[in-house]
N, C-alpha and C positions, 0 to 999 in steps of 0.2 A: 353250732350254737343255736339256741332259740332266740331270735332277734325280733324286737318290737320296732315296727316302722310306722311313723305317723307323718303323713304328707298329703295335703289336699289337692295338689296338682297331680292328677291321675297319671299323666305321662311320666312325670318324675317318679311317682310311686312305683309304677311298673318297672322303670329302669332300675331303681334301687332293689326292688324285689328280685328281679331276674339276675342282677349282678350278684346279690348275696346267695341266692339259691344255686347259681352256677358255681359258687365257691364252696358249696356243700352245707350251707346253713338252712335252717327252717325259719320261715318268716311269717309273722302275723302282722298284717298291715291294715290300716284304717286311715280315712281322711278326716275323722271326727275326734276332737280332743276329749269329749265326754266319754265316748266309747273306749278310748285308750285308757282313761282314768279308771273305768270299771274293770278293764283287763288287768291293770296294774294291781288293783286291790285283790284280785283273785288268782293271780298267776305269777310265777317266778320266771323272769327272763334272764338271759345271759349277756345281752347287750341291747342297746336301743339306738335308733337313728330318728331324730325328732326335728321336724320343721319348726321354725320359730313361730310363724303365724299360721294357725289352723283354727277352724271353727270350734266353738266350745272352749275347752281349756287350752291355753297357749302352750307352746313348746316349753317355755320357762316353767310354767306350773307343773307340767308333766315331769320335767327333769327333777324338780324339787321333790315331787311325790315319789318318784323312783328312788332318789338318793336317800330319802327318809327310811326306806325299808330294804333296799337292795344295793349292794356294792358291786356295780357292774359298769362296763365301759359305756359311756353315753356320748354320741356324736350329735351335733346340731347342724341343721341345714339352714342357711340364710341367704337371701338375695341382697341383703343390705351391706353386711360386712363392716358396720360401724362399731366404733369402740364401745358406745353405750350398750349395744346389743350383746357384744361379747362380755362386757362387764356383768350384765344381768345373767347371762348364761353361765359364766364361770362361778358366780355367786350362788346360783341354783345348783351347781355341782357338775356342770358339763366338763368333759375331758378334752374335747377338741371341737373345732368348727370347720365346716366345709362351705364355701361360698358358691352359690349356683350362678351360672351353669358349671358343672364339674365333670371331670373325666371319671368313668366308673372305676378305673384302675386306682385313682387317687382315693376313692371311697374305701377300697379294699386295703390299701397299704396303711391308711390312717387307722382303720379299724384294727388291723393286725398289730400295729404299733401300740395302740392303747391297750389291747388285750394282753400284750406281753407285760405291760406294767402291772396289770392286776395279777398275773401269774407270779410275778416277783414278790408281790405283797405277802404271799403265803410262805415264802422262804424264810426260815428263822435266821439264817446268816447271809448277809449280802456283802459282796466284795466289789469295790471299784478301784482298780489299780492297787495302790498301797493302803487303801482304806477298807477296814472291815467293820461292819455294823452287826453286832451279835445281839439279837433280841432275847435270847435265852438268858444271857448273863447281864444284859443291859449295859454292855460295854462297847466303847468305840476304840478301835485300834488304828493308829496311823504309823505305818512302818512297823517298828518293833516297840513302839510306845503304846501301852495300854492305858486307856482313860476310863475311869468310872465317873460319869457325869450325872447331874441331877435328873430325876425321873422325867419331869416334864420336858426338859431339853432333849433327852434321848428320844422320847416319844414323838416330839416335833421333828427331829432329824429322821427318825424311822419312817414317819408318814411321808415326808418329802422324798426320801430315798426309795420308797416303795413304788413311786410313780414318777420316775425321772422325766423331766420335760413338761409335766403337767403343771399348770398354774393353779395354785390354791389361794383363795381369798383369805383374809384374816378371819372372817366369820367361819369359814370351813375348818380352818386349822384349830380354832377355839373349840368347835363342835367335836372334832376328832380327838383332840388332846385333853381338853378340860371337861368337855361334856356340855349339854344344853343348859345346865344350871349355873354356868360360870357367870359371876356377877361383876367382874372387873372391867377394866378398860381394854379395848382391843389393841391398844399400843403395847400391851404386855407381850404380844407376839414379836413386836419390833425389838424389844429388849432381849428376848431369848434368841432371836435370829442374830443379833449382834454378838452375843456370847458364842454361839455356834460358829460364826465366821471367824472369831478370834481363835477358836480351837482348831479350825481347819486351815489356818495360815501356813502350816508346815507341809501341806500337800497341794498339788495342782490337779489331783484326780477328780475331785468334785468341787462344785461351787454353788452356793445358794444365791440366786439372782433375784433382784427386785424387778418386777414387771409393773411399770408405772401405771397407777390407776386400777390395777387388778389384784396384785398380791405377790406371792413368792413362788419360785420353782427351783428345783435342784437340777443342775446340769452335770452330766458325767462326761469326762474327757478320756475315760479309760477305754 
């Protein structure tokens, strides 16, 4: 993969670069957020590792900039590990966080885990135990029961199921499912989530969990 790395601690930047290159990836690294923003505007990356605090554009700004144009795995590095920083990062579109200092092996297995979620997003039919989510027919099957559910509900379920374990804020889900021109209340998401949970009561293969202060994620037990 072609991976963007933005980290102003040159020792950590070198560690991240060497770890990723040893895993077979191509790395473009910088310590400057403004330079990274210029690269983002002119190049397509396949993943990104962003420090939260860098000179120029912050990691949050870069994450939002990437997410606006590219659907790629994004990991954020932080020395803080506070809920407020995680909330801001997930709202901007981050997939996962790594708190410094970290083990290079952890960086790789988190990157691989997130990348697998993105591969799943391109699959038209997803299966979790006795649950089948068929994007082609817009149908949900639980065991032998086939359900045709409202389009927005299905798209919400499909978005969450495409990236199991990833936390989506309400704002992100609205953007993915309704689009940026949505004019309603973000509590609309809560209503749809409640309906989906009711539909999923007959299975224990998947569960839509509330992550307090952050949003929702789908967990698979299959």
